[in-house]
C-alpha positions, 0 to 999 in steps of 0.5 A, a space after each residue: 551308219 558307216 563302220 570305219 575299221 582300222 587295223 593298225 600295226 604300229 604307225 601311231 603317228 599315221 593313225 593320228 592323222 587318219 583319225 583327224 581326217 575322219 573327225 573332219 567328215 561332213 557325214 558324222 554318222 559313223 563309228 570308228 573301230 581300231 584293231 591293234 594287231 599286236 603293235 609295239 608302239 603305244 597305240 593306246 595313247 593315240 586312242 586316249 587323245 581322240 576319245 574325248 572328241 569321238 566319245 562312244 563312236 570310237 571303239 578300241 580292241 587289242 589282239 596278238 599279231 595275226 595280220 591285217 586280214 584277221 584284224 579287219 575280220 575282227 573289226 567287221 564282227 564288232 561293227 554295227 553299221 549298215 556299211 563298212 569301210 576298211 581304212 588302213 592307218 596311213 589313209 587320209 580321207 577327204 572331208 566329203 569322202 563318206 558323204 559322197 560314197 554313202 550317197 552313191 550307194 544309196 542311189 545305186 542299190 544294185 552295187 555292193 560297194 563303191 570305190 574311187 581313185 586315190 593319191 599315193 605319195 605324189 602319184 594319182 591312181 585314177 581308176 575306171 568303171 567296174 570291169 569284171 574281166 579286168 578285175 580277174 586279170 589285175 587288182 585295181 580296186 583299193 581296200 578303202 572302199 565303202 561296202 554294204 555290210 550284208 555283202 561282206 564275205 570276210 577276208 581270206 586270212 590265209 592270204 599274205 597279199 592281195 586280200 583286197 583283190 580276193 575280196 572283190 573277186 569273191 563278191 564278183 563270183 556271187 554276182 555282186 559288183 562295184 561302182 566307180 566314183 570318178 573322184 580322188 577321195 583319199 590319199 596316202 603319204 607313201 611308205 610302210 604298207 605300200 612301200 613295195 609299189 613299183 612302176 608298172 614297167 618293172 613287172 615287165 622288164 625286171 622279172 627276176 627282181 625279188 619283189 617282182 617275183 614275190 608279187 607274181 607268186 602271190 598273184 598266181 595264188 589268187 588267180 588259181 583260187 578263183 579258177 584262172 588257168 592262165 587264159 
């Protein structure tokens, strides 16, 4: 079974679209765990709407606001599945996403997780085969990847940014790697959780931009944690 863990802070409308896409999956062997991380919006109303459709597959928990890493960890503690899929509330899954990812992991027992390309707004982020050296230098694997639950080390709740990058680096240090699927398997409409995305050129040519400086500072924290000395 796949445990789909959705941390949500507000975004009630997007959560509804996310749940709709989950309900259309060709692989229905899943549970959905929604962690309401202190939202001001009425997330419970969305859950009530989908309860008749999902039944016992849908689990809902509320907590005071602690941030996405803590909410994801809470979801993992509640999960019963052999696989974990951390899915932000603004993600819309292709109908065959769970089936394709699960089949890939079943065929490749050496892989701890599978990741795919994705679409954000009008831009396709087409990725590449797993490269641990490249991963040490830059974050390129999205949080929404299918991971074996036995390999999940937990998210670092002290990090304010790049928690997913830290997760994949932690797994690499344990000798556990990922498998890339050359398909676009999910999309996000843009805005909210990823609204601070900038074109790559901005990081080269606008180093004094506030968002670029914040990005670089967070990047340095992760690199230092994992032993990068700037090489």
